[in-house]
VOGU-3710 file (C-alpha; in Angstrom, 3 decimals, decimal comma):
1> msnpervtis> -8,179/172,705/49,565  -11,796/173,312/50,160  -12,581/169,761/49,757  -10,653/167,896/52,478  -11,492/164,695/50,944  -9,513/165,542/47,644  -6,232/166,707/49,631  -3,342/164,813/48,212  -0,592/163,766/50,777  1,860/165,585/49,040
11> eatkhyisqv> -0,458/169,198/49,632  -1,550/167,945/53,156  2,467/167,525/53,833  3,218/170,970/52,622  0,654/172,540/54,634  1,820/170,757/57,648  5,306/171,389/57,444  4,818/175,057/57,107  3,478/175,033/60,172  6,323/173,157/62,171
21> tneerptyqq> 9,192/175,271/64,289  12,347/175,965/61,978  14,478/173,726/64,360  11,887/170,959/63,889  11,363/171,675/59,798  14,293/169,727/58,491  13,930/166,522/60,502  9,736/166,427/59,600  10,307/167,236/56,045  12,853/164,493/55,743
31> elsrflrwyg> 10,498/161,714/57,896  7,336/162,764/56,016  9,166/162,645/52,505  9,740/159,150/53,036  5,930/158,296/54,073  5,186/160,418/50,892  7,855/158,477/48,700  6,440/155,065/49,830  2,428/155,850/49,653  2,467/158,143/46,654
41> rdrllhevtp> 2,704/161,811/46,458  -0,680/162,153/44,765  -2,807/159,832/46,117  -5,889/161,270/48,354  -4,747/161,629/51,829  -8,527/160,052/52,979  -7,551/156,743/51,102  -4,849/156,227/53,612  -5,786/153,149/55,997  -4,619/151,753/59,359
51> pqvddyvqel> -3,578/148,803/57,749  -1,160/150,637/55,239  0,274/152,843/58,528  1,095/149,957/59,978  2,957/148,547/57,245  4,836/151,707/56,997  5,941/151,384/60,557  6,989/147,886/60,327  9,414/148,719/57,059  10,817/151,667/59,011
61> qktggdyqar> 11,572/149,286/61,861  13,485/147,146/59,745  15,974/150,132/59,220  17,160/150,010/62,718  18,554/152,882/64,791  16,014/155,162/66,353  12,970/154,328/64,499  10,564/155,417/67,210  11,810/159,213/67,255  11,628/159,252/63,253
71> llplknflsf> 7,953/157,867/63,591  6,992/161,079/65,533  6,894/163,458/62,719  4,235/161,052/60,904  2,101/160,518/64,085  2,164/164,259/64,613  1,111/164,918/61,079  -1,364/162,119/61,170  -3,004/163,830/63,844  -3,091/166,881/62,232
81> akdkgytstn> -4,784/165,424/59,089  -7,671/164,218/61,444  -7,987/167,603/62,864  -7,999/169,248/59,212  -10,736/166,814/58,138  -8,340/165,372/55,651  -8,659/161,700/56,907  -12,157/160,720/58,799  -10,076/158,011/61,194  -7,333/159,293/63,523
91> latvikikkt> -4,381/157,223/61,657  -1,834/158,865/64,581  -3,151/156,160/66,772  -1,610/153,255/64,856  1,746/154,576/65,688  2,863/153,594/69,046  5,665/155,139/70,396  7,316/154,677/73,808  7,677/157,982/75,955  11,308/156,547/77,473
101> asrkndapsv> 13,386/154,912/74,929  16,231/153,049/75,818  19,964/153,991/75,205  20,404/151,529/72,471  17,426/153,026/70,628  18,764/156,355/70,597  21,570/155,176/68,472  21,193/156,328/64,568  20,292/153,945/61,817  23,353/152,219/60,380
111> drqegnthyi> 25,222/154,447/57,747  28,043/151,554/57,342  26,491/148,238/57,150  28,762/145,020/57,141  30,480/144,695/54,072  28,893/147,675/52,365  29,939/151,461/52,896  27,312/154,255/52,554  28,474/157,692/51,697  27,168/160,917/51,762
121> spegfqqlqe> 27,627/164,323/49,435  29,882/167,115/50,556  26,896/168,974/50,644  24,768/166,601/52,634  27,676/166,305/55,129  27,981/170,134/55,753  24,419/170,520/56,386  24,622/167,481/59,218  27,576/169,412/60,707  25,601/172,532/60,677
131> evlrlkamrp> 22,592/171,214/62,260  24,960/169,843/65,260  26,399/173,193/65,812  22,870/174,554/65,799  21,577/172,306/68,200  24,520/172,637/70,709  23,995/176,335/70,467  20,409/175,371/72,066  22,151/173,994/75,358  22,322/176,860/77,019
141> eianelriaa> 18,950/178,309/76,544  17,303/174,765/77,561  19,642/174,940/80,765  18,232/178,251/81,294  14,810/177,204/80,898  15,245/174,221/83,244  16,791/176,362/86,044  13,851/178,827/85,899  11,273/175,918/85,883  13,132/174,055/88,808
151> adkdlrenap> 13,033/177,395/91,285  9,616/176,341/91,506  11,056/173,287/93,808  7,915/171,407/93,460  8,907/169,203/90,357  6,352/166,555/90,508  3,707/168,258/88,772  5,810/171,027/86,951  4,851/171,246/83,340  7,275/173,928/82,178
161> ydaakekqgk> 9,998/171,580/83,601  8,827/168,562/82,072  8,400/169,952/78,866  11,911/171,677/79,028  13,458/167,875/80,002  11,524/166,348/77,312  13,116/168,954/75,084  16,545/168,639/76,365  16,339/164,817/75,884  15,120/165,236/72,068
171> vearirqlea> 17,969/167,474/71,337  20,569/165,511/72,800  19,361/162,450/71,223  19,464/163,953/67,837  23,066/165,236/68,576  24,402/161,758/69,218  22,562/160,484/66,098  24,222/163,201/63,882  27,576/162,775/65,322  27,170/158,873/65,076
181> tlkttlvlng> 26,180/159,529/61,406  29,222/161,855/60,473  31,557/159,583/62,038  30,273/156,465/59,998  29,743/157,865/56,938  32,118/158,669/54,073  32,164/161,994/51,982  31,369/161,017/48,238  33,260/163,647/46,373  31,864/163,377/42,806
191> kpvstakvqq> 29,914/160,210/41,483  31,065/156,873/40,869  33,597/156,499/38,209  31,680/153,270/36,983  28,215/153,148/35,387  28,368/149,818/34,836  25,760/149,288/37,619  23,980/151,544/39,623  25,783/152,865/43,066  24,575/155,613/45,598
201> ghrvmlrdli> 25,130/158,904/44,046  24,289/157,722/40,477  21,162/159,369/38,374  19,235/156,883/36,908  16,643/157,361/34,469  13,714/154,741/34,269  10,645/154,144/32,155  7,223/152,834/33,751  6,585/149,898/31,538  3,011/149,972/32,164
211> tgeevrytlv> 2,281/153,856/31,596  5,301/154,719/29,415  5,998/157,560/31,521  10,082/158,085/32,271  11,193/159,356/35,519  14,948/160,139/36,930  16,004/159,841/40,215  19,319/160,327/42,420  20,489/157,693/44,925  21,115/159,696/47,871
221> npheidlmag> 22,121/158,920/51,661  18,669/158,928/53,622  19,780/162,322/55,298  19,731/163,804/51,966  16,196/162,922/50,563  14,790/165,684/48,591  11,709/164,156/46,462  10,905/167,655/44,637  14,622/167,473/43,276  14,309/163,504/42,600
231> kisfaspmgk> 16,578/162,425/45,309  15,541/159,145/46,958  17,115/157,132/49,892  19,243/153,885/48,376  17,723/152,269/51,411  13,988/152,906/50,191  12,399/150,206/48,174  13,025/151,888/44,994  16,641/152,450/45,797  17,098/148,985/47,002
241> alleravgdr> 15,769/147,800/43,794  17,815/149,950/41,460  21,621/149,113/43,267  23,710/146,769/41,775  21,211/147,007/38,406  22,448/147,967/34,897  21,115/149,762/32,096  18,362/147,401/30,132  17,712/145,767/33,328  13,944/145,460/34,485
251> vevsapqgvl> 13,202/145,961/38,124  10,057/145,540/40,345  9,321/148,020/43,102  6,626/147,143/45,941  3,988/149,797/46,549  0,879/150,328/48,302  -0,809/150,651/45,257  0,633/147,383/43,466  3,959/146,257/42,056  5,483/148,936/39,874
261> hyqilsve> 7,431/147,771/36,754  10,684/149,775/35,326  13,118/149,538/32,660  16,663/151,230/33,414  17,504/153,320/30,359  20,503/155,033/31,487  23,051/155,309/34,308  24,951/158,753/35,099
//
């Protein structure tokens, strides 16, 4: 990364993720992977423009749930990018996050939409359960931090107390989000029986009709995104374009660099 202007989004993301805390890393990795997939992992970070960031914010708002909490990793990443010289503009200023979110916004993104059941793999379900247990185990530590900070008595300008309260709020909001997701998402045991049409859990091979390149994607729950393993969300632009389509179908996917054209070669 000797030349900041030649750093790709993928490279910068890996650099940033390595510096966040172990508790934050799963959430940050998931949310930044969404942005990376939307914009293009091999594109140069300094080419990202404020309107493009705003477009992404608008798309994320459409998913519902606590989208503001999901924007925080991206906002922090973009601030980091400016500090490192990867971007000439502080793109983080495009993202406006309210300090006090309503309880309504603390709800998770909808995992079961009207007439459409969403699934998660057993591994993904277990990971969410483990995260809930890990976050709940933090409660005594946070409570102790609050007790120590409150001993100062003057809470009006008590930075440690404010920091502990903010930490507590984030942890509790995440616990509520995860518990609601665990209640409303069904565990997918094995792949869908029928491969006539693309469904969540399917592995799809595509051919780029412009470049001829062949790519494989597995459609998974948004909580299981792993771009390095080819796992993309069924709610992503690519995922939405593939759902309910069949082998031989041509699909179009809107991306910042333009409309991408693919043909479905196989569904497993």
